[in-house]
Backbone as JSON, one array per atom type, in Angstrom:
{
  "sequence": "MVATGQIASTGMALLSYVQKVSDKVSLATDLMCNFNSMSRDVTASFGYDYILRQCRLRGKVDSNGVCAAFLEERLNMGLNFILSAELDHKKKDYKFGFGLTVGE",
  "N": [[0.84, -1.18, 0.0], [0.59, 2.17, -0.89], [0.33, 5.53, -0.29], [-0.02, 8.84, -1.37], [0.32, 12.42, -1.3], [0.21, 15.57, -2.86], [0.83, 19.05, -3.12], [0.88, 21.79, -5.19], [2.43, 24.97, -5.9], [1.01, 26.21, -7.86], [-1.64, 25.79, -7.41], [-2.58, 23.25, -7.76], [-3.62, 20.1, -6.55], [-2.91, 16.78, -5.64], [-3.92, 13.57, -4.89], [-3.12, 10.24, -4.28], [-3.44, 6.65, -4.33], [-2.23, 3.4, -4.02], [-2.77, -0.01, -4.14], [-1.46, -3.14, -3.61], [-2.77, -6.02, -4.66], [-2.16, -8.7, -5.14], [0.76, -10.68, -5.97], [0.77, -10.25, -8.68], [-1.16, -8.37, -9.32], [-2.14, -5.02, -9.14], [-3.97, -2.23, -7.86], [-5.13, 1.09, -8.34], [-5.95, 4.47, -7.39], [-6.62, 7.91, -8.07], [-6.92, 11.39, -7.29], [-7.31, 14.49, -8.63], [-7.13, 17.89, -8.17], [-7.75, 21.18, -9.27], [-7.37, 24.15, -7.98], [-6.84, 26.67, -8.78], [-7.88, 27.54, -11.22], [-10.71, 29.06, -12.86], [-12.79, 27.34, -13.24], [-12.41, 25.32, -11.42], [-11.43, 22.52, -11.65], [-11.89, 19.05, -11.15], [-10.71, 15.81, -11.14], [-11.13, 12.35, -11.02], [-9.69, 9.11, -10.98], [-9.37, 5.61, -11.77], [-7.25, 2.84, -11.79], [-5.47, -0.09, -13.06], [-3.04, -2.71, -12.86], [-1.78, -5.53, -14.28], [0.12, -8.34, -14.23], [1.12, -10.79, -16.36], [2.43, -14.01, -17.48], [4.13, -13.52, -19.76], [3.46, -10.96, -20.46], [2.27, -7.62, -19.75], [-0.49, -5.91, -18.55], [-2.13, -2.87, -18.46], [-4.41, -0.41, -17.33], [-6.83, 2.35, -17.32], [-9.48, 4.32, -16.06], [-11.25, 7.35, -16.08], [-12.99, 10.14, -14.47], [-13.79, 11.85, -16.45], [-14.64, 10.39, -18.55], [-12.68, 9.13, -19.99], [-11.0, 6.35, -21.2], [-8.24, 4.19, -20.95], [-5.8, 1.9, -22.17], [-3.05, -0.39, -22.05], [-0.86, -2.64, -23.36], [1.87, -4.67, -22.95], [3.98, -6.92, -24.39], [6.37, -9.44, -24.03], [8.4, -10.48, -26.49], [10.86, -11.6, -27.11], [14.07, -11.96, -25.52], [14.88, -8.81, -24.59], [13.24, -7.64, -26.52], [10.22, -6.09, -26.94], [6.72, -5.92, -27.56], [4.26, -3.47, -28.05], [0.99, -2.42, -27.46], [-1.42, 0.16, -27.44], [-4.21, 2.15, -26.32], [-6.49, 4.89, -26.25], [-9.5, 6.17, -25.3], [-11.63, 8.79, -25.57], [-14.65, 9.53, -24.8], [-16.32, 11.72, -24.41], [-15.19, 13.87, -25.85], [-15.04, 12.67, -28.26], [-12.64, 11.56, -29.19], [-10.29, 9.36, -30.29], [-7.59, 7.25, -29.82], [-5.09, 5.1, -31.02], [-2.32, 2.9, -30.86], [0.84, 1.33, -31.62], [3.95, -0.4, -31.02], [7.5, -1.18, -30.88], [9.89, -2.14, -28.53], [13.29, -2.1, -28.14], [15.8, -3.62, -26.37], [16.53, -3.38, -22.82]],
  "CA": [[0.01, 0.01, 0.0], [1.3, 3.44, -0.97], [-0.57, 6.69, -0.39], [0.76, 10.07, -1.46], [-0.38, 13.66, -1.51], [1.1, 16.65, -3.32], [0.2, 20.33, -3.37], [1.81, 22.66, -5.91], [2.19, 26.42, -5.72], [0.09, 26.64, -8.9], [-3.0, 25.52, -7.01], [-2.92, 21.86, -8.05], [-3.48, 19.12, -5.49], [-3.01, 15.42, -6.15], [-3.93, 12.5, -3.91], [-3.09, 8.94, -4.95], [-3.38, 5.47, -3.46], [-1.96, 2.17, -4.75], [-2.9, -1.22, -3.29], [-1.02, -4.36, -4.26], [-3.73, -7.04, -4.31], [-1.39, -9.94, -5.12], [2.06, -10.48, -6.61], [0.6, -9.91, -10.08], [-2.24, -7.39, -9.53], [-2.16, -3.78, -8.34], [-5.06, -1.33, -8.15], [-4.74, 2.44, -7.95], [-6.89, 5.57, -7.57], [-6.08, 9.23, -7.79], [-7.84, 12.53, -7.31], [-6.57, 15.65, -8.99], [-7.96, 19.08, -8.03], [-7.14, 22.43, -9.68], [-8.07, 25.21, -7.28], [-6.42, 27.95, -9.31], [-8.65, 27.94, -12.4], [-12.07, 29.55, -12.59], [-13.73, 26.2, -13.26], [-12.08, 24.43, -10.29], [-11.49, 21.19, -12.22], [-11.6, 17.9, -10.3], [-10.71, 14.56, -11.92], [-10.84, 11.15, -10.3], [-9.44, 7.99, -11.87], [-9.12, 4.26, -11.24], [-6.37, 2.11, -12.7], [-5.04, -1.42, -12.69], [-1.78, -3.24, -13.44], [-1.88, -6.97, -14.17], [1.31, -8.94, -14.81], [0.99, -12.2, -16.77], [3.72, -14.67, -17.64], [4.99, -12.86, -20.75], [2.98, -9.66, -20.82], [1.77, -6.74, -18.69], [-1.67, -5.19, -18.96], [-2.44, -1.72, -17.62], [-5.57, 0.35, -17.79], [-7.27, 3.46, -16.47], [-10.75, 4.96, -16.38], [-11.36, 8.53, -15.24], [-14.33, 10.73, -14.35], [-14.1, 12.61, -17.66], [-15.06, 9.45, -19.57], [-11.52, 8.66, -20.76], [-10.54, 4.97, -20.91], [-6.97, 3.92, -21.58], [-5.26, 0.53, -21.97], [-1.67, -0.53, -22.47], [-0.42, -4.04, -23.31], [3.29, -4.84, -23.32], [4.27, -8.32, -24.44], [7.79, -9.76, -24.27], [8.53, -11.4, -27.61], [12.16, -12.23, -26.99], [14.89, -11.23, -24.56], [15.24, -7.49, -25.08], [12.32, -7.17, -27.56], [8.85, -6.03, -26.41], [5.69, -5.41, -28.47], [3.38, -2.62, -27.25], [-0.28, -1.93, -27.99], [-2.04, 1.1, -26.54], [-5.42, 2.8, -26.81], [-7.12, 5.85, -25.37], [-10.82, 6.53, -25.81], [-12.27, 9.93, -24.88], [-15.99, 9.49, -25.34], [-16.92, 13.05, -24.36], [-14.63, 14.68, -26.95], [-15.03, 11.8, -29.45], [-11.23, 11.47, -29.58], [-9.9, 7.96, -30.11], [-6.19, 7.1, -30.18], [-4.58, 3.74, -30.98], [-0.91, 2.88, -31.25], [1.63, 0.12, -31.41], [5.37, -0.11, -31.08], [8.48, -2.15, -30.49], [10.97, -1.64, -27.68], [14.47, -2.95, -28.26], [16.68, -3.4, -25.21], [15.84, -3.33, -21.54]],
  "C": [[0.89, 1.24, 0.0], [0.27, 4.53, -1.14], [0.3, 7.96, -0.41], [-0.17, 11.26, -1.65], [0.62, 14.74, -1.9], [0.26, 17.92, -3.52], [1.24, 21.23, -4.04], [1.47, 24.12, -5.69], [1.27, 26.97, -6.8], [-1.37, 26.4, -8.55], [-3.47, 24.11, -7.32], [-2.71, 20.99, -6.8], [-3.73, 17.73, -6.07], [-2.92, 14.44, -4.99], [-3.94, 11.18, -4.66], [-2.92, 7.83, -3.94], [-3.18, 4.24, -4.37], [-2.0, 1.0, -3.78], [-2.44, -2.42, -4.1], [-1.92, -5.5, -3.78], [-3.04, -8.39, -4.19], [-0.02, -9.63, -5.76], [1.92, -9.97, -8.05], [-0.42, -8.8, -10.33], [-2.09, -6.22, -8.56], [-3.31, -2.94, -8.8], [-4.66, 0.06, -7.64], [-5.9, 3.4, -8.21], [-6.13, 6.86, -7.4], [-7.13, 10.29, -7.97], [-6.99, 13.76, -7.56], [-7.49, 16.89, -8.95], [-7.14, 20.31, -8.46], [-7.93, 23.57, -9.06], [-7.75, 26.57, -7.84], [-7.29, 28.44, -10.48], [-10.04, 28.38, -11.97], [-13.06, 28.4, -12.5], [-13.52, 25.24, -12.13], [-12.25, 22.96, -10.74], [-11.12, 20.15, -11.17], [-11.74, 16.64, -11.18], [-10.31, 13.4, -11.01], [-10.58, 10.02, -11.3], [-9.14, 6.71, -11.08], [-8.28, 3.52, -12.25], [-5.99, 0.75, -12.16], [-3.75, -1.77, -13.42], [-1.8, -4.75, -13.2], [-0.7, -7.57, -14.91], [1.03, -10.42, -15.1], [2.37, -12.76, -16.98], [4.64, -13.92, -18.59], [4.47, -11.47, -21.14], [2.46, -8.92, -19.57], [0.61, -5.95, -19.27], [-1.99, -4.1, -17.97], [-3.63, -1.02, -18.19], [-6.0, 1.41, -16.82], [-8.61, 3.96, -16.99], [-10.86, 6.19, -15.49], [-12.77, 9.13, -15.3], [-14.72, 11.6, -15.54], [-14.55, 11.68, -18.8], [-13.91, 8.93, -20.42], [-11.11, 7.28, -20.27], [-9.22, 4.76, -21.64], [-6.51, 2.51, -21.23], [-3.9, 0.44, -22.61], [-1.28, -1.99, -22.29], [1.04, -4.09, -23.79], [3.59, -6.33, -23.26], [5.74, -8.56, -24.8], [7.84, -10.83, -25.36], [9.79, -12.24, -27.49], [12.95, -11.47, -25.94], [15.31, -9.89, -25.16], [14.33, -6.95, -26.18], [10.88, -7.25, -27.04], [7.94, -5.41, -27.48], [4.67, -4.67, -27.61], [2.15, -2.26, -28.07], [-0.88, -0.96, -26.96], [-3.27, 1.72, -27.19], [-5.89, 3.79, -25.75], [-8.4, 6.3, -26.01], [-11.39, 7.65, -24.96], [-13.65, 10.08, -25.47], [-16.65, 10.88, -25.39], [-16.47, 13.92, -25.53], [-14.64, 13.94, -28.28], [-13.61, 11.77, -30.05], [-10.73, 10.08, -29.24], [-8.48, 7.79, -30.66], [-5.81, 5.63, -30.02], [-3.12, 3.77, -31.42], [-0.3, 1.53, -30.99], [3.13, 0.49, -31.55], [6.19, -1.29, -30.67], [9.53, -1.48, -29.61], [12.11, -2.61, -27.78], [15.41, -2.6, -27.11], [15.87, -3.32, -23.93], [15.78, -1.98, -21.03]]
}
């Protein structure tokens, strides 16, 4: 379990909490508040991290309707394949990507 809090001089406050459920699963939440802007933006999010035998799956959902996912699969020693997606339903903005990481 890890809990943190940060306050910046710009008026931003961030609270976060991470709970390790098992050796392979972690869950996290965070709350971000902007007290400096006229709109006083507040965003809450929930995320997960799941480690499988040869891949790692991460995801996040926030209060603005944004869903994100990240899959990293180990193909060979020093070679990883990455898939990622971010869906912003409110703005109708959809992003998808893939990549290769060479080296550790």
